[in-house]
C-alpha positions as CSV (number, residue, x, y, z in Angstrom):
1,M,228.0,56.0,237.9
2,N,226.6,59.5,237.5
3,C,228.1,60.4,234.1
4,S,226.0,62.4,231.6
5,I,225.8,61.7,227.9
6,L,224.3,63.8,225.1
7,V,222.9,61.9,222.1
8,V,222.6,64.0,219.0
9,E,220.5,62.0,216.4
10,D,217.9,63.2,213.9
11,S,216.2,59.8,213.8
12,P,213.8,59.4,216.8
13,T,213.9,55.6,216.6
14,Q,217.6,55.4,216.7
15,A,217.8,58.0,219.5
16,K,215.3,56.2,221.6
17,R,217.2,53.0,221.2
18,M,220.5,54.5,222.3
19,C,218.9,56.4,225.2
20,F,217.3,53.1,226.4
21,L,220.6,51.2,226.2
22,L,222.7,53.9,228.0
23,E,220.1,54.6,230.7
24,K,220.0,50.9,231.4
25,E,223.7,51.1,232.2
26,G,223.1,53.9,234.7
27,Y,224.0,56.9,232.6
28,R,222.1,60.2,232.5
29,V,221.1,60.7,228.9
30,Q,219.9,63.8,227.0
31,W,218.7,63.9,223.4
32,A,219.0,66.6,220.8
33,P,217.4,66.1,217.3
34,N,220.1,68.1,215.3
35,G,223.6,69.6,215.6
36,R,222.4,73.2,216.4
37,R,220.2,72.0,219.3
38,G,223.0,69.7,220.4
39,L,225.4,72.6,220.6
40,D,223.0,74.6,222.8
41,C,222.8,71.6,225.1
42,V,226.6,71.3,225.3
43,R,227.0,75.0,226.2
44,S,224.2,74.9,228.8
45,D,224.7,71.5,230.5
46,R,228.3,70.4,229.8
47,P,227.8,66.6,229.3
48,D,230.6,64.1,230.1
49,L,230.3,62.5,226.6
50,I,228.8,63.4,223.3
51,I,227.6,60.8,220.8
52,S,226.5,62.4,217.5
53,D,225.3,61.3,214.1
54,V,227.2,62.7,211.1
55,V,224.4,63.5,208.6
56,M,221.8,65.8,210.2
57,P,219.8,68.9,209.2
58,E,220.9,72.5,210.1
59,M,224.3,71.4,211.5
60,D,225.9,68.0,210.7
61,G,228.1,66.0,213.1
62,Y,231.4,67.2,211.7
63,A,230.4,70.9,212.3
64,L,229.1,70.1,215.8
65,C,232.4,68.3,216.6
66,E,234.5,71.2,215.4
67,A,232.4,73.8,217.3
68,V,232.7,71.8,220.5
69,K,236.5,71.2,220.2
70,S,237.2,74.9,219.3
71,D,235.7,76.1,222.6
72,E,238.2,76.0,225.4
73,K,235.4,75.2,227.9
74,T,234.2,72.2,226.0
75,R,237.2,70.9,224.1
76,R,237.9,68.2,226.7
77,I,234.5,66.5,226.3
78,P,235.0,63.2,224.4
79,F,233.2,63.2,221.1
80,V,232.0,60.0,219.3
81,L,230.8,60.1,215.7
82,L,228.1,57.7,214.4
83,T,228.7,57.1,210.7
84,S,227.9,54.7,208.0
85,Q,231.1,55.7,206.2
86,K,234.1,53.5,206.6
87,T,236.8,55.0,204.3
88,A,240.1,56.2,205.6
89,L,239.3,59.7,204.4
90,D,236.1,59.8,206.5
91,I,238.0,58.6,209.6
92,I,240.8,61.2,209.2
93,T,238.2,63.9,208.5
94,G,236.6,63.1,211.8
95,L,240.0,63.1,213.6
96,A,240.8,66.5,212.0
97,R,237.6,67.9,213.4
98,G,238.6,66.7,216.9
99,A,236.6,63.4,217.2
100,D,237.8,61.0,219.8
101,N,236.1,57.9,218.5
102,F,233.6,56.6,216.0
103,I,231.1,53.8,215.7
104,T,230.0,52.5,212.3
105,K,226.3,52.1,211.6
106,P,224.6,49.7,211.9
107,F,226.0,48.5,215.2
108,E,225.3,45.9,217.8
109,D,224.0,47.0,221.2
110,S,227.0,45.5,223.0
111,I,229.4,47.6,220.8
112,L,227.8,50.8,221.9
113,V,227.8,49.9,225.6
114,E,231.4,48.6,225.6
115,R,232.7,51.6,223.6
116,V,231.1,54.1,226.0
117,A,232.5,52.3,229.0
118,R,236.1,52.3,227.6
119,I,235.9,56.0,226.8
120,F,235.0,56.8,230.4
121,R,237.8,54.6,231.6
122,N,240.4,56.3,229.4
123,L,239.0,59.7,230.4
124,E,240.9,59.5,233.7
125,H,244.2,59.1,231.9
126,R,243.5,62.2,229.8
127,K,242.8,64.3,232.9
128,N,246.4,63.7,234.1
129,G,247.8,65.7,231.2
130,H,248.2,65.5,227.5
131,M,250.6,66.3,224.8
132,E,249.4,67.6,221.5
133,M,251.2,66.8,218.3
134,E,250.8,67.8,214.7
135,V,250.5,65.1,212.1
136,T,250.4,65.6,208.3
137,L,248.6,62.8,206.3
138,H,248.1,62.2,202.6
139,V,244.7,60.5,202.0
140,G,243.0,60.1,198.7
141,G,245.2,62.7,196.9
142,R,244.6,65.3,199.7
143,Q,247.0,66.5,202.4
144,L,245.5,66.8,205.9
145,T,247.1,68.3,209.0
146,V,245.8,66.9,212.3
147,N,246.4,68.4,215.8
148,A,245.6,65.9,218.5
149,D,247.0,64.4,221.6
150,K,248.4,60.9,221.7
151,Q,245.5,59.4,223.7
152,Q,243.0,60.8,221.2
153,I,244.9,59.3,218.2
154,I,245.4,56.0,220.0
155,E,241.7,55.9,220.9
156,L,240.7,56.7,217.3
157,L,243.0,54.1,215.9
158,F,241.8,51.5,218.4
159,S,238.2,52.1,217.5
160,T,239.2,51.9,213.8
161,F,241.0,48.6,214.5
162,E,237.9,47.3,216.3
163,E,235.6,48.3,213.5
164,L,238.0,46.6,211.0
165,S,238.0,43.5,213.1
166,V,234.2,43.4,213.1
167,A,234.2,44.0,209.3
168,N,236.8,41.3,208.8
169,Q,234.7,38.9,210.8
170,Q,231.6,39.8,208.8
171,L,233.6,39.4,205.6
172,A,234.7,35.9,206.7
173,D,231.2,35.0,207.6
174,S,230.0,36.3,204.3
175,R,232.6,34.2,202.5
176,Q,231.6,31.1,204.4
177,Q,228.0,31.7,203.5
178,L,228.9,32.4,199.9
179,S,230.9,29.2,199.8
180,E,227.9,27.3,201.2
181,Y,225.5,29.0,198.8
182,A,227.9,28.2,195.9
183,E,228.0,24.5,196.9
184,T,224.2,24.4,197.3
185,L,223.7,26.2,194.0
186,S,226.1,23.7,192.3
187,L,224.1,20.8,193.6
188,K,220.9,22.4,192.5
189,V,222.3,23.1,189.0
190,E,223.4,19.5,188.7
191,E,220.0,18.3,189.9
192,R,218.2,20.7,187.6
193,T,220.4,19.7,184.7
194,R,219.6,16.0,185.3
195,Q,215.9,16.8,185.4
196,L,216.1,18.8,182.2
197,R,217.9,15.9,180.5
198,E,215.3,13.5,181.7
199,A,212.5,15.8,180.7
200,E,214.1,16.3,177.2
201,A,214.4,12.5,176.8
202,K,210.7,12.0,177.8
203,Y,209.6,14.8,175.5
204,R,211.6,13.5,172.6
205,N,210.3,10.0,173.3
206,L,206.7,11.3,173.4
207,V,207.1,13.4,170.3
208,E,208.5,10.5,168.3
209,R,205.8,8.2,169.4
210,V,202.7,10.5,169.0
211,P,200.9,9.7,165.7
212,A,201.5,13.1,164.2
213,V,204.3,15.1,162.6
214,I,205.9,17.7,164.9
215,Y,208.0,20.3,163.3
216,T,209.9,23.6,164.0
217,A,211.0,26.0,161.4
218,D,212.9,29.3,161.5
219,I,210.6,32.1,160.3
220,A,213.5,34.3,159.1
221,S,214.6,31.4,156.9
222,P,211.4,29.4,156.3
223,R,213.2,26.8,154.2
224,S,215.3,26.0,157.3
225,M,213.6,23.1,159.1
226,L,215.1,23.0,162.6
227,Y,213.3,19.9,163.7
228,L,211.1,17.3,162.1
229,S,209.8,14.2,163.9
230,P,210.3,10.7,162.4
231,Q,206.6,10.3,161.6
232,M,207.1,12.4,158.5
233,E,208.9,9.5,156.8
234,R,206.0,7.1,157.7
235,L,203.5,9.7,156.5
236,L,204.9,10.6,153.1
237,G,207.8,8.1,152.5
238,F,210.6,10.7,152.5
239,S,213.5,10.3,154.9
240,L,214.4,13.1,157.3
241,E,217.7,13.5,155.5
242,E,215.9,14.2,152.3
243,W,213.7,16.8,153.9
244,K,216.7,18.6,155.4
245,S,218.9,18.4,152.4
246,D,216.3,19.8,150.0
247,P,214.8,23.0,151.6
248,E,212.2,23.3,148.7
249,S,210.9,19.7,149.1
250,W,208.0,20.6,151.4
251,R,206.7,23.2,148.9
252,R,206.8,20.7,146.1
253,Q,204.9,18.1,148.1
254,V,202.0,20.5,148.7
255,H,199.2,19.6,146.3
256,P,199.3,22.1,143.3
257,E,195.7,23.1,143.9
258,D,196.4,24.0,147.5
259,R,199.9,25.4,147.2
260,D,199.1,29.1,146.7
261,Q,196.5,29.1,149.5
262,V,198.9,27.3,151.9
263,L,201.7,29.8,151.3
264,A,199.4,32.8,151.6
265,E,198.0,31.4,154.9
266,I,201.5,30.9,156.3
267,S,202.6,34.4,155.2
268,D,199.6,35.9,156.8
269,S,200.1,34.0,160.1
270,I,203.7,35.2,160.3
271,E,202.9,38.8,159.6
272,S,200.0,38.9,162.1
273,A,201.6,36.6,164.7
274,R,198.3,34.7,164.9
275,P,198.0,30.9,165.2
276,L,197.9,28.9,162.0
277,S,195.1,26.4,161.4
278,M,194.3,24.9,158.0
279,E,193.7,21.7,156.1
280,Y,195.4,20.9,152.8
281,R,196.8,18.0,150.8
282,L,200.3,16.6,150.5
283,L,201.7,14.3,147.9
284,A,203.5,11.2,149.1
285,R,206.5,9.5,147.4
286,D,204.1,7.0,145.8
287,R,201.9,9.9,144.6
288,R,199.2,9.2,147.2
289,V,197.2,12.2,148.3
290,V,197.4,12.7,152.0
291,W,195.1,15.1,153.8
292,V,196.7,16.9,156.8
293,Q,195.5,19.3,159.4
294,D,198.2,21.9,160.2
295,E,198.1,23.5,163.6
296,A,201.0,25.9,164.3
297,A,201.9,28.9,166.4
298,I,204.6,31.6,166.4
299,I,207.1,31.0,169.2
300,Q,209.5,33.8,170.4
301,E,212.8,32.5,171.6
302,N,214.2,33.8,175.0
303,D,216.8,36.1,173.4
304,G,214.0,37.7,171.3
305,E,216.1,37.7,168.2
306,R,214.6,34.7,166.5
307,R,211.0,33.7,165.9
308,L,210.0,30.1,165.2
309,L,207.0,28.4,163.6
310,Q,206.2,25.4,165.7
311,G,203.4,23.1,164.8
312,V,201.9,19.6,164.3
313,L,200.6,17.9,161.2
314,L,197.7,15.4,161.7
315,D,196.8,12.8,159.1
316,I,193.1,13.3,158.4
317,T,192.9,11.4,155.2
318,D,190.5,8.8,156.6
319,R,188.3,11.5,158.2
320,K,188.1,13.3,154.8
321,R,187.1,10.1,153.1
322,V,184.3,9.6,155.7
323,E,183.2,13.2,155.4
324,E,183.1,13.0,151.6
325,A,181.1,9.7,151.8
326,L,178.7,11.2,154.4
327,A,178.3,14.3,152.2
328,R,177.4,12.1,149.3
329,H,175.0,10.1,151.4
330,A,173.5,13.2,152.9
331,E,173.0,14.7,149.4
332,A,171.4,11.4,148.2
333,L,169.2,11.2,151.3
334,E,168.1,14.8,150.9
335,R,167.3,14.2,147.2
336,A,165.4,11.0,148.1
337,N,163.5,12.8,150.9
338,T,162.6,15.6,148.6
339,E,161.4,13.2,145.9
340,L,159.5,11.1,148.4
341,E,157.7,14.1,149.8
342,H,156.9,15.3,146.3
343,F,155.7,11.8,145.4
344,A,153.6,11.6,148.6
345,Y,152.0,15.0,147.9
346,V,151.3,14.2,144.2
347,A,150.1,10.7,144.9
348,S,147.8,11.7,147.7
349,H,146.4,14.6,145.7
350,D,145.9,12.5,142.5
351,L,144.3,9.7,144.5
352,Q,141.6,11.9,145.8
353,E,139.6,12.1,142.5
354,P,139.3,8.3,141.8
355,L,138.6,7.7,145.5
356,R,135.7,10.1,145.4
357,M,134.4,8.5,142.3
358,V,134.6,5.0,143.9
359,S,132.9,6.3,147.0
360,A,130.2,8.1,145.1
361,Y,129.3,5.1,142.8
362,V,129.2,2.7,145.8
363,K,126.8,5.0,147.6
364,L,124.7,5.4,144.4
365,L,124.7,1.6,144.1
366,E,123.4,1.3,147.6
367,K,120.8,3.9,147.1
368,R,119.3,2.5,143.9
369,Y,119.5,-1.2,144.6
370,R,119.1,-1.4,148.4
371,E,115.7,-3.1,148.1
372,R,117.0,-5.7,145.6
373,L,120.1,-6.6,147.7
374,D,120.1,-9.1,150.6
375,E,121.6,-8.4,154.0
376,E,124.9,-9.8,153.0
377,A,125.2,-7.6,149.9
378,R,124.3,-4.5,151.9
379,G,127.0,-5.5,154.4
380,F,129.5,-5.7,151.6
381,I,128.5,-2.2,150.4
382,G,128.9,-0.9,153.9
383,Y,132.4,-2.4,154.1
384,A,133.2,-0.7,150.7
385,V,132.0,2.7,151.9
386,E,133.8,2.4,155.2
387,G,137.0,1.3,153.3
388,A,136.7,4.3,151.0
389,K,136.3,6.6,154.0
390,R,139.3,5.1,155.7
391,M,141.3,5.5,152.5
392,H,140.2,9.1,152.2
393,D,141.3,9.8,155.8
394,L,144.7,8.1,155.1
395,I,145.3,10.1,152.0
396,N,144.4,13.4,153.7
397,D,146.7,12.6,156.6
398,L,149.5,11.6,154.2
399,L,148.9,14.9,152.3
400,A,149.1,16.8,155.6
401,Y,152.3,15.0,156.5
402,S,154.0,15.7,153.1
403,R,153.0,19.4,153.4
404,V,154.9,19.8,156.7
405,G,158.3,19.7,154.9
406,S,157.4,20.7,151.4
407,H,155.9,24.1,152.2
408,G,158.8,25.5,154.2
409,T,158.8,27.0,157.6
410,T,157.8,30.7,158.3
411,L,159.5,31.9,161.5
412,A,158.0,34.8,163.4
413,Q,157.4,35.9,167.0
414,T,154.7,33.5,168.2
415,S,152.7,33.6,171.4
416,C,152.3,30.1,172.7
417,E,149.6,31.2,175.1
418,A,147.5,32.5,172.1
419,I,148.1,29.2,170.3
420,V,146.9,27.1,173.3
421,D,143.9,29.3,173.6
422,E,143.0,28.7,169.9
423,V,143.5,24.9,170.3
424,Q,141.3,24.9,173.4
425,A,138.6,26.8,171.4
426,E,138.8,24.4,168.4
427,L,138.6,21.3,170.7
428,K,135.9,22.8,172.8
429,T,133.4,20.1,171.8
430,G,135.7,17.2,172.7
431,I,136.7,18.9,176.0
432,E,133.1,19.5,177.1
433,S,131.9,16.0,176.0
434,S,134.6,14.3,178.1
435,A,134.3,16.7,181.0
436,A,138.1,17.4,180.6
437,T,140.0,20.1,182.4
438,L,142.7,21.9,180.4
439,T,145.1,24.2,182.3
440,R,148.3,25.9,181.5
441,S,151.2,27.7,183.1
442,A,152.7,30.9,181.8
443,L,153.9,30.2,178.2
444,P,156.6,32.1,176.3
445,T,156.5,34.1,173.1
446,L,159.2,32.7,170.9
447,T,160.5,32.6,167.3
448,A,158.7,29.7,165.5
449,D,156.2,28.8,162.8
450,G,153.0,29.5,164.5
451,V,150.8,27.4,162.2
452,K,153.0,24.3,162.6
453,L,153.5,24.8,166.3
454,K,149.7,25.0,166.7
455,Q,149.5,21.6,165.0
456,V,151.8,20.1,167.6
457,F,149.7,21.4,170.5
458,S,146.5,20.4,168.8
459,H,147.6,16.8,168.1
460,L,149.0,16.3,171.6
461,V,145.9,17.7,173.4
462,D,143.6,15.8,171.1
463,N,145.5,12.6,171.9
464,A,145.2,13.3,175.6
465,L,141.4,13.6,175.2
466,K,141.2,10.5,173.0
467,F,143.3,8.1,175.1
468,R,141.6,8.9,178.4
469,G,140.9,6.5,181.3
470,Q,137.9,6.1,183.6
471,E,138.4,9.5,185.2
472,A,137.7,12.8,183.5
473,P,140.8,14.0,181.6
474,R,143.1,16.4,183.3
475,I,145.6,18.1,181.0
476,H,148.3,20.6,182.0
477,I,150.6,22.5,179.6
478,S,153.8,24.2,181.0
479,A,157.1,25.5,179.7
480,R,160.4,26.7,181.0
481,R,163.8,27.8,179.7
482,M,166.3,24.9,179.4
483,D,169.2,27.1,180.7
484,A,167.2,28.1,183.8
485,P,168.4,27.0,187.3
486,G,168.0,23.3,187.7
487,A,167.9,22.6,184.0
488,S,171.5,21.3,183.9
489,S,171.1,18.5,186.4
490,S,170.3,14.9,185.7
491,E,166.6,15.2,186.0
492,L,164.3,12.9,183.9
493,Q,164.9,9.2,183.3
494,V,163.2,7.1,180.6
495,S,160.5,5.1,182.3
496,S,161.0,1.5,183.5
497,P,158.2,-0.7,184.9
498,E,159.3,-0.1,188.5
499,S,159.8,3.7,188.3
500,Q,157.1,6.1,189.3
501,R,155.5,8.5,186.9
502,P,156.8,12.1,187.4
503,T,154.6,14.9,188.5
504,L,154.3,18.2,186.7
505,N,157.2,19.5,188.8
506,S,159.5,16.7,187.8
507,Q,162.7,17.9,186.4
508,V,163.7,17.2,182.8
509,P,167.0,15.6,181.9
510,N,169.9,17.6,180.4
511,H,170.1,15.0,177.7
512,E,168.2,14.0,174.6
513,P,166.9,10.4,174.5
514,T,168.0,8.5,171.5
515,V,164.3,7.2,171.3
516,T,161.8,9.9,171.2
517,G,158.0,10.1,171.1
518,Y,155.2,8.7,173.1
519,L,152.9,5.7,172.8
520,R,149.6,5.0,174.5
521,T,148.7,1.4,175.3
522,G,145.4,-0.1,176.4
523,T,145.7,-3.7,175.2
524,Q,148.5,-6.2,175.1
525,I,149.7,-7.1,171.6
526,S,151.6,-10.3,172.3
527,G,149.6,-13.5,172.6
528,T,146.7,-12.6,170.2
529,R,146.5,-12.2,166.5
530,N,144.7,-9.1,165.1
531,P,144.7,-9.0,161.3
532,E,143.7,-5.3,161.3
533,L,146.8,-4.4,163.4
534,E,149.4,-6.6,161.6
535,T,149.9,-4.2,158.8
536,Q,150.0,-1.2,161.2
537,F,152.9,-2.1,163.4
538,V,155.8,-4.6,164.0
539,K,155.6,-6.5,167.2
540,P,158.2,-5.2,169.6
541,E,161.0,-7.3,171.1
542,T,160.5,-8.7,174.5
543,G,162.1,-7.1,177.5
544,N,162.5,-3.5,178.4
545,P,165.9,-2.2,177.3
546,Q,166.9,1.2,178.6
547,P,167.6,3.5,175.7
548,E,170.8,5.5,175.7
549,I,170.5,9.0,177.0
550,R,172.3,11.9,175.3
551,N,172.6,15.6,176.2
552,P,170.0,17.9,174.6
553,K,170.8,21.2,173.0
554,S,171.3,23.8,175.6
555,G,169.2,26.9,175.6
556,G,165.7,27.4,174.2
557,W,162.4,26.3,175.7
558,L,161.2,22.9,177.1
559,F,157.4,22.3,176.9
560,S,155.6,19.6,178.7
561,I,152.0,18.3,178.3
562,Q,150.8,16.1,181.1
563,D,147.6,14.0,181.3
564,N,146.0,11.3,183.5
565,G,145.1,9.0,180.6
566,I,145.7,5.3,180.0
567,G,149.5,5.9,179.8
568,I,152.2,4.2,177.6
569,D,154.0,1.0,178.0
570,P,157.7,1.9,177.8
571,R,158.4,-1.1,175.5
572,Y,156.7,0.6,172.6
573,T,158.1,4.1,172.7
574,E,160.6,3.3,169.9
575,R,158.0,3.3,167.1
576,I,155.7,6.0,168.3
577,F,156.6,8.6,165.7
578,M,156.7,6.3,162.7
579,I,154.0,7.1,160.2
580,F,150.7,5.1,160.5
581,Q,151.8,3.3,163.6
582,R,148.9,2.2,165.9
583,L,148.6,0.0,169.0
584,H,144.8,-0.1,169.1
585,A,142.1,-1.3,166.9
586,R,140.0,1.3,165.2
587,Q,137.0,0.2,167.1
588,E,138.7,1.2,170.4
589,Y,140.3,4.5,169.4
590,P,139.8,6.2,166.0
591,G,142.6,7.7,163.9
592,T,145.2,6.8,161.3
593,G,148.4,6.9,163.5
594,I,150.0,9.9,161.8
595,G,149.5,12.7,164.3
596,L,152.6,12.1,166.3
597,A,154.7,11.6,163.2
598,I,153.6,15.1,162.1
599,C,154.5,16.4,165.6
600,K,157.9,14.9,165.4
601,K,158.5,16.3,161.9
602,I,157.5,19.8,163.0
603,V,159.6,19.8,166.1
604,E,162.6,18.6,164.2
605,L,162.1,21.3,161.6
606,H,162.5,23.8,164.5
607,G,165.7,22.1,165.5
608,G,164.1,20.5,168.6
609,R,163.4,17.0,170.1
610,I,160.3,15.3,171.4
611,W,160.1,12.4,173.8
612,V,157.8,10.9,176.5
613,E,157.8,9.8,180.1
614,S,155.0,7.4,181.0
615,Q,153.8,4.0,182.2
616,A,150.7,2.1,181.4
617,D,147.6,3.2,183.4
618,R,149.5,6.1,185.0
619,G,149.1,8.8,182.4
620,A,151.8,10.4,180.3
621,T,154.0,13.4,180.2
622,F,155.6,14.2,176.9
623,Y,158.2,16.9,176.2
624,F,159.4,18.8,173.2
625,T,162.0,21.5,172.9
626,V,162.2,24.6,170.7
627,P,165.7,26.1,170.6
628,A,166.1,29.8,171.2
């Protein structure tokens, strides 16, 4: 087979595809990108068959066909139109221009190959002679006159029939697919409808069982309650029929003192489309006052024509009663604390003068009559002087404790490094006499009461010096932000007898211990009776219960003071910050037992917490926080 074919196609992709298919069948193929170039090829090379697209730049397929068929030298060359148009008018237009055949886009490869082969087979019949005939057709309101031979018309009609057969088959396949899709869609609709009904039943069951009132109201007609859950009847004693039959009932049941505010809040929420959240009182049928928390939102329906107010009413009457009781108790406690602090301040201040008088006269008695008194009498006077001194120290400490809360807190930017340096200078004598080493890491500058914060560091460092072991004291002070990396992990555990004491790098827990403070122990309390200690502490319970751990406030600074002293028995940490609590006789360690109580009060005034991590004979690390 040595037939030549000219492909006229402006799409390079489509042209390459047709050239490949035809060359594979043994044809010689030439390609032209538009009608004008195609006409030049026809006049120069005389192909055996022309296949041309209809829509092309410069010269379309119809114009090319007409030019080829109007030339006596080329009119016998079969011309095939590639078109995406399938109407009768398009087919007749092609026939009127002289087209011999047409192929509808898109087409299968086999259709192109088979159509070309049939054209070349019929070409032999046309070489034996032809008879032209004139046919007048009326298509789409237009009259067309076509001059063509019988073979040309038959070929065009056959190709039309073939295209219609393919279209009919595609239509049948589409109908079959549509039928299958419709059946599948019907099954899915049935399944979805069943699921929606089940979901609606579950939702309704949930709404009717939840201990709250669910409601839906039409915003355009606020008095129209579209839905109200049955809990409303149990809450206020009115049936659902009563609520729906009387649109104004809910307004009347709002407490008169809250009614205007409630209506204003609802109106503002509707106008601004913001969620509604408020607490108010409702009146029940039996005239009970019921506190409710109303949480609602504006819901836009799918059609966009109606907006709904959908919400939930929670009965918070019990919570309100508890809040009111707590408020009363807090007020009473605040008043009692204020009176107690004032009393402690006044009492300690007023006791100073008679105490000084007693001490002065006892000393005068000892001075004037020492030679007349025997050893026992002089001992009694010594006890009296020592007791007066102890009483003086207790009163001064009590006065200091009362001043912590009564003189207010002055907050300012405070350098903790400067504070520690001042404490070190003030305790220089004790540090040098005990050969102690006091070190610190970089400390922050924060907002705090510098005077009070200095008291905390001073008491804690002084205790570290006082409750030292056989070795020279080593004290280290450090601080870090509580929101720094690592601060959120579970870090520090309250000591147990088996646990090891943490190092300076031990991490601190992201929780606040319920029991705070620290306690140093050097002697066992149980098993012996010490009259001097019995009025200073309550003997702890046996065992070592682990206190509950709670999360501390996030942010702020965490300070730690670590020493290598005698340590603290974990059993006694519960009472460490109580005023005048001691675990040692005065002969062992001096002091009144009020220093840590002052520390606790100062730290809490700053909104922080203080606690300890220690074991007996293993030193102690105690921590306190200062919120940012």
